C-alpha positions in Angstrom: 23.7 43.2 -3.3 21.0 40.7 -4.2 21.5 37.1 -3.2 22.6 34.8 -6.0 20.2 32.0 -6.7 20.9 28.8 -8.6 18.6 28.1 -11.5 17.0 25.1 -9.9 16.2 26.8 -6.6 13.7 29.4 -5.5 14.3 31.9 -2.8 13.6 30.8 0.8 10.7 33.2 1.0 9.2 32.3 -2.4 6.2 29.9 -2.5 6.2 26.9 -4.8 5.5 28.1 -8.4 1.9 27.8 -9.7 0.5 26.4 -12.9 -2.5 24.6 -14.4 -4.1 21.2 -13.8 -3.4 20.1 -17.4 0.4 20.5 -17.0 0.2 18.6 -13.7 -1.7 15.8 -15.5 0.9 15.6 -18.2 3.8 15.5 -15.7 2.3 12.8 -13.5 1.1 10.7 -16.4 4.7 10.4 -17.6 5.6 9.3 -14.1 2.7 6.9 -13.8 3.8 5.1 -17.0 7.6 4.9 -16.1 8.0 5.0 -12.3 9.0 1.4 -11.5 10.7 0.4 -8.3 8.4 1.3 -5.5 8.1 4.3 -3.1 11.8 4.9 -2.6 12.4 5.0 -6.3 9.4 7.3 -6.8 11.0 9.9 -4.6 14.0 9.9 -6.8 11.9 10.3 -9.9 10.0 13.2 -8.2 13.2 15.1 -7.3 14.5 14.8 -10.8 11.2 15.9 -12.4 10.1 18.7 -10.0 13.4 20.1 -8.6 15.9 19.7 -11.4 13.8 19.6 -14.6 10.6 21.5 -14.0 11.8 23.6 -11.0 8.4 23.5 -9.4 10.0 23.1 -6.0 13.3 24.2 -4.4 15.6 21.6 -2.7 14.4 22.9 0.7 10.8 22.7 -0.2 11.2 19.2 -1.6 12.9 18.0 1.5 10.3 19.5 3.8 7.4 18.1 1.8 9.0 14.7 1.8 9.3 14.9 5.6 5.6 15.7 5.9 4.6 12.7 3.8 6.9 10.3 5.7 5.6 11.7 9.0 2.0 10.7 8.2 0.3 7.3 7.7 -0.6 6.5 4.2 1.2 5.9 0.8 4.1 8.4 1.1 4.9 8.7 -2.6 1.3 9.1 -3.6 0.8 11.7 -0.9 3.8 13.5 -2.1 2.5 13.6 -5.7 -0.9 14.7 -4.5 0.7 17.5 -2.5 2.8 18.7 -5.5 -0.4 18.9 -7.6 -2.2 20.7 -4.8 0.5 23.3 -4.3 1.0 23.7 -8.1 -2.6 24.0 -9.3 -5.0 23.7 -6.3 -7.6 20.9 -5.8 -7.9 20.2 -9.5 -4.1 19.8 -9.7 -4.2 17.4 -6.8 -6.8 15.3 -8.4 -5.0 15.4 -11.7 -1.8 14.2 -10.0 -3.6 11.3 -8.4 -5.4 10.1 -11.5 -2.4 10.4 -13.8 0.0 8.7 -11.4 -2.3 5.9 -10.4 -4.4 5.1 -13.5 -1.7 3.2 -15.5 -1.0 0.7 -12.7 -4.7 0.4 -11.7 -5.6 -0.5 -15.3 -2.8 -3.1 -15.5 -3.8 -4.7 -12.2 -7.5 -4.7 -13.2 -6.6 -6.5 -16.4 -4.6 -9.0 -14.4 -7.6 -9.6 -12.1 -9.8 -10.3 -15.2 -7.3 -12.7 -16.7 -6.6 -14.6 -13.5 -9.4 -17.1 -13.8 -8.0 -18.1 -17.2 -4.5 -18.8 -15.9 -5.2 -22.5 -15.3 -3.1 -25.5 -16.0 0.5 -26.2 -15.0 2.0 -23.0 -16.6 -0.6 -20.7 -15.1 -0.4 -22.3 -11.7 3.4 -22.1 -11.7 3.3 -18.5 -12.9 1.0 -17.5 -10.1 3.2 -19.3 -7.6 6.2 -17.3 -9.0 4.3 -14.1 -8.2 4.0 -15.2 -4.6 7.8 -15.5 -4.5 8.0 -12.0 -5.9 5.9 -10.8 -3.0 8.3 -12.6 -0.6 11.3 -10.9 -2.2 10.0 -7.4 -2.0 8.5 -7.7 1.5 11.9 -9.2 2.8 13.7 -6.3 1.2 11.2 -3.8 2.7 11.6 -5.3 6.2 15.4 -5.0 6.2 15.4 -1.5 4.7 12.7 -0.2 7.1 14.5 -1.8 10.0 17.7 0.1 9.2 15.8 3.4 8.7 13.2 3.3 11.4 14.8 1.1 14.1 18.4 2.5 14.4 18.7 2.0 18.2 18.1 -0.9 20.6 14.9 0.6 22.1 13.1 0.8 18.8 14.4 -2.6 17.7 12.9 -4.0 20.9 9.6 -2.3 20.1 9.6 -3.9 16.6 10.3 -7.4 18.1 7.5 -7.1 20.6 5.1 -5.8 18.0 5.9 -8.8 15.7 5.4 -11.2 18.5 2.1 -9.7 19.5 0.8 -9.8 15.9 1.9 -13.4 15.3 0.3 -14.6 18.6 -3.0 -12.8 18.2 -3.3 -12.4 14.4 -6.3 -10.1 14.1 -6.8 -6.6 12.6 -7.7 -5.2 16.0 -4.4 -6.2 17.6 -2.6 -4.6 14.6 -4.2 -1.3 15.3 -3.5 -1.7 19.0 0.1 -2.4 18.4 0.5 0.8 16.4 -1.1 2.8 19.1 1.0 1.3 21.8 4.1 1.8 19.7 3.3 5.5 19.5 2.8 5.7 23.3 6.1 3.9 23.9 7.8 6.2 21.4 7.1 9.1 23.8 9.5 7.5 26.3 12.1 5.7 24.2 12.5 7.7 21.0 15.2 10.4 20.7 14.1 14.0 21.6 14.3 15.6 18.2 12.2 18.2 16.4 11.4 18.5 12.7 12.2 22.0 11.5 9.5 23.4 9.3 10.5 24.6 5.9 9.3 27.8 4.3 6.2 28.5 2.3 4.6 25.1 1.8 1.1 26.4 2.7 -1.6 25.5 0.3 -4.3 27.9 -1.0 -6.5 27.5 2.1 -5.9 28.1 5.8 -5.8 26.3 9.1 -9.6 26.2 9.5 -9.9 24.2 6.3 -7.0 22.0 7.5 -8.7 21.2 10.7 -12.0 20.5 8.8 -10.2 18.0 6.6 -8.6 16.2 9.6 -12.0 16.1 11.2 -13.4 14.4 8.1 -10.6 11.9 8.2 -11.1 11.1 11.8 -14.9 10.9 11.6 -14.8 8.5 8.7 -12.2 6.3 10.5 -14.4 6.1 13.6 -17.4 5.3 11.5 -15.8 2.5 9.6 -14.1 1.0 12.6 -17.4 0.9 14.6 -19.6 -0.1 11.6 -21.7 -3.1 12.6 -22.2 -6.0 10.2 -24.1 -4.7 7.2 -25.8 -6.1 4.2 -24.7 -3.2 2.1 -21.8 -4.7 0.2 -20.5 -1.3 -1.1 -20.4 0.2 2.4 -18.6 -2.8 3.7 -16.0 -2.6 0.9 -15.5 1.1 1.4 -15.1 0.7 5.2 -12.6 -2.1 4.9 -10.3 -0.4 2.4 -10.6 3.0 4.1 -9.5 1.5 7.4 -6.6 -0.2 5.8 -5.4 3.0 4.1 -5.8 5.0 7.3 -3.6 2.8 9.4 -0.6 2.3 7.2 2.5 3.8 8.7 5.6 3.3 6.6 4.5 3.0 3.0 3.1 0.7 0.5 4.5 -2.6 1.7 3.0 -2.2 5.2 -0.5 -2.3 3.8 0.1 -6.0 3.1 -0.9 -7.4 6.6 -3.8 -4.9 6.9 -5.2 -5.9 3.5 -4.6 -9.6 4.1 -6.7 -9.2 7.3 -9.3 -7.2 5.4 -10.0 -9.4 2.4 -8.6 -12.9 3.2 -9.7 -13.4 6.8 -13.4 -12.8 6.0 -13.2 -15.1 3.0 -13.6 -12.5 0.3 -10.4 -13.5 -1.5 -8.3 -16.6 -1.2 -4.8 -16.3 0.2 -3.4 -17.6 -3.0 -5.1 -15.0 -5.2 -4.2 -12.3 -2.7 -0.4 -13.1 -2.8 -0.6 -13.4 -6.6 -2.0 -9.9 -6.9 0.5 -8.5 -4.5 3.3 -10.0 -6.5 1.8 -8.7 -9.8 1.7 -5.2 -8.2 5.5 -5.3 -8.1 5.7 -5.6 -11.8 3.8 -2.4 -12.7 4.8 1.3 -12.5 3.1 3.7 -10.1 2.0 3.2 -6.5 1.9 -0.1 -4.7 -1.5 0.8 -3.2 -2.9 0.2 -6.7 -3.1 -3.5 -5.6 -6.5 -2.4 -4.1 -7.7 -2.2 -7.7 -6.9 -5.9 -8.2 -8.4 -6.8 -4.9 -11.6 -4.8 -5.5 -12.0 -6.5 -8.9 -11.6 -9.9 -7.2 -14.3 -9.4 -4.6 -17.2 -11.9 -4.9 -20.5 -11.2 -6.6 -21.7 -7.7 -7.3 -19.1 -6.3 -4.9 -16.3 -7.0 -7.4 -15.6 -6.2 -11.0 -15.1 -2.6 -12.2 -17.3 -1.1 -9.5 -15.4 -2.9 -6.8 -12.1 -2.0 -8.2 -13.0 1.7 -8.4 -14.5 1.8 -4.9 -11.5 -0.1 -3.3 -9.0 2.2 -5.1 -10.7 5.4 -4.0 -11.3 4.2 -0.5 -7.7 3.1 0.2 -6.1 6.4 -1.1 -8.7 8.8 0.4 -7.5 8.8 4.1 -3.9 9.5 3.2 -5.0 12.4 1.0 -7.3 13.9 3.7 -4.4 13.7 6.1 -1.8 15.4 4.0 -4.2 18.0 2.8 -5.2 18.7 6.4 -1.7 18.8 7.8 -0.1 21.0 5.2 -1.5 24.3 6.6 -0.8 23.1 10.2 2.7 21.7 9.6 4.8 24.5 11.1 2.9 24.2 14.3 3.0 20.4 14.5 6.7 20.1 13.5 7.9 22.2 16.4 6.4 19.7 18.9 9.0 17.1 19.7 6.4 14.8 21.3 4.7 14.4 17.9 7.9 13.2 16.3 8.7 10.8 19.1 5.3 9.3 19.0 5.5 8.8 15.2 9.0 7.2 15.6 7.5 4.7 18.1 4.6 3.9 15.7 7.0 3.4 12.9 9.1 0.9 14.9 5.9 -1.0 15.7 5.1 -1.0 12.0 8.4 -2.7 11.2 7.4 -5.5 13.6 4.0 -5.7 12.0 5.6 -6.1 8.5 8.1 -8.7 9.8 5.2 -10.7 11.2 3.5 -10.6 7.8 6.7 -11.6 6.1 6.4 -14.9 7.9 2.7 -15.4 7.7 1.2 -15.2 5.1 4.1 -14.3 2.7 6.7 -17.0 3.5 4.2 -19.6 4.5 2.3 -19.1 1.2 5.3 -18.8 -1.1 7.8 -21.4 0.1 6.6 -24.9 -0.4 10.1 -26.5 -0.5 13.8 -26.0 -1.0 13.3 -25.0 -4.7 11.0 -22.1 -3.8 13.5 -21.0 -1.1 16.4 -21.0 -3.6 14.4 -19.0 -6.2 13.5 -16.5 -3.5 17.1 -16.3 -2.3 18.4 -15.5 -5.8 15.6 -12.9 -6.2 16.6 -11.2 -3.0 20.2 -11.0 -4.1 19.1 -9.6 -7.5 17.1 -6.9 -5.8 19.1 -6.1 -2.7 22.7 -6.8 -3.6 22.8 -6.4 -7.4 20.2 -3.6 -7.6 18.3 -5.1 -10.5 15.0 -3.7 -11.8 11.8 -5.0 -10.3 10.8 -6.3 -13.7 13.8 -8.5 -13.8 12.8 -9.9 -10.3 9.3 -10.7 -11.6 10.6 -12.3 -14.8 13.1 -14.4 -12.8 10.6 -15.6 -10.2 7.9 -16.5 -12.8 10.2 -18.3 -15.3 12.1 -20.1 -12.5 8.8 -21.3 -11.0 7.6 -22.5 -14.4 10.9 -24.3 -15.0 10.9 -25.9 -11.6 7.3 -27.2 -12.2 8.3 -28.9 -15.5 11.5 -30.4 -13.9 9.4 -31.9 -11.2 7.1 -33.6 -13.8 10.0 -35.1 -15.7 
């Protein structure tokens, strides 16, 4: 007797269904216009769209693909969407998924960057300050959520605390990378001995040789940009800075905050105030949080900024994550059976929690809270988000309007 299969599942030996780049573009454009709420919410949208409605993936395939994207550094929800497009319609499908999911938020943030110089006066200043409190709200929520998920035992909690202390004391991009590496090494000794079980038939339309080639490209570019001497080529410097930030992000979109802050604020490319305003604005748009790179690229000084800077920064920050996931897909069954790999990544993730906790204090809290009123606005926003589960748009509206109201009350 043949096995019974529910309508929204494929057989365990059946590969993901195939289609066209155009249908991938249409599916992800819908998500790019409506997917508010950040990476965790995006995964819920994906499951509804691709498992229940479109039936492009089975439950087991969805879970396995999610594990792969969480295992790797980079923007997990964007990597997941890129992978769905790749499995569904090849490389053109992967590009269609990226463009459709990212373009709406990128355009909105580019528009905000262009309007920012005109947001002067008391109302504009107060509104921008409210966006800093938005950033405080979402980073606080991310720190606590990631601590519960990635630091469930005393050993990894200790790693996180030590990582935060190291970053706060040193405060450079180099120490952040070193902290992640040391966290991975420590994870070999303190993380639980578990293996990820590879799921069936998630192989793309190319083999292991191509996978190794993609990983080699990722590693080569990372080494080049990390060892790049000071250069007068503005475009090369921008690509290197954003590629490095995108390559070292373990844990999702919020973790890119400290790396980007070190990338664009420390050299004096963008002020800390404008940086936090853009990060707050990124919470108000649908799609990936990494689209904040569009805003930052547009804000770069001189010929490095504008539309060309926004485009280059956006492509550079997403590229390493996509190279990684495309390279690992054909190798995943081999990698997932090695428990040392999963222990190392668990240690790196614990270090990332500490890195983000350090960023929560400086620059986020230091830049957003200037007095008791700001603290109270932020506290209400945290309750709205974490306890009452309100929409991110409501959080943004509350913080901006409350900041404007507080400004006028101070003047009366």
